[in-house]
Steps between C-alpha positions, in 0.01 A plus 500: 500500500808725541774485238834581668814613315814687596708701262771755577411519870129553428236234599197512272189352653231456234142418585388203293153388613289516188286627365503822709741438789212470748621470855455164678671378817749286306584814296565701814708215651705485178555880505607496863742216426645683202551819703675298775716334235609842374563614857734214570694527170796733551550532127155665467514875548155604366169331441246561218139384529337461157265274305562219251145550362467782240255770585461393861690585814265353763121484495465477879339232709364186337148596609322165433763323712476772764120458510543124565722561798415538869536818705825347640623442141415866411688630806808294418501599131459871563763478774749368247416776253492786744758399758732216394590630156573844644716337770687297233565813304629674810721204590631482141769763580513577125300741287208366305325624186158417373487495120131524419442398142123479502196495724564518877187474714409455864745279683734532199526870596568391857798293384628773269507769770721283721779566249734801536440625147226445241549529122204463267452436131307785341202266437493367859182557705436509870200475726350408836176318398445317823194696605320387183534133595411527871849566645700799619857595400574549868877520497485791256295697754822522703757615240315642193377825661864570601607465138217664299305691762177414681249600232683341205544185702130485581421536132722210397404269787124552506416544134702196404587665168805402295763755401790509266877528546507875430255562785691260723817707438321829564367365826844387618410130503743414216851640449473514121331355193702365209411350161383140543781356293754670723355418838732219598799680346423802714440288809829320450686820442357651823573176685856517369550848641381385836701175485823698450463664841655368822285206613577585865385860462197393298398253774544756780356782297188308396434393857525863623290627211222248570496581870438869411275458196292205618454590863185342634462271198498177704226628729302622196544171322378288795193729529442457126517121527240506775273731293511276194428197725196681641384599149533134387231409757238739356217396266601772255850354472359156420261657249769704332734207461222269382383760247852530367528125462163487325581800281197703611433825685490463880170551682624673815302433819675743734582224739 
């Protein structure tokens, strides 16, 4: 589910869970294992997260599978997305870059924002559609207002609309957009610049940077996991996920 390759000190982790890189628990376990592998490899100086599937970065949760799970399953899954991947990125001790070459949605956005930099192909699209399927993008309540401002964050999180790479750059969510055919070239070039720095200084500097920039993230993530678990127990969540699986509009009950 995760293709792993190292070249010139850069580990490339490519999502390969067709057709749309939907997130399952085995996918998350494979990603966590790949990040730990890169952490332990002293020849790796930088990590790139990308996709092996053209036009897709990550579609977010595998919703039909999520629907079949129990509340305990939901809590564990969301905990891996919100807490454990962030912890793995923090423990990495090396810079990471998300190279978004297509659609990034929901939990796919959650994975991308754990990276230190995000590059996007000019045709890439982004979005937080959870509210339309009976869920909430709870982790983004914590960090998105800090990046784009309260009112812009509310727009993105509660309308569920998709937006393009140009808007993502203007909002400060993405470092820069590049032509699709040059995305990996640009990501590798940026990774090469970072890989040439002192690994000791990068490790110490990244740790200090995250302490300052992500203060309170762990507490916010744990609250977000609890919120999603509570939402999973509502009738509207079940209806939204069922409607998605049945390809129909949900009939909200308000419960």
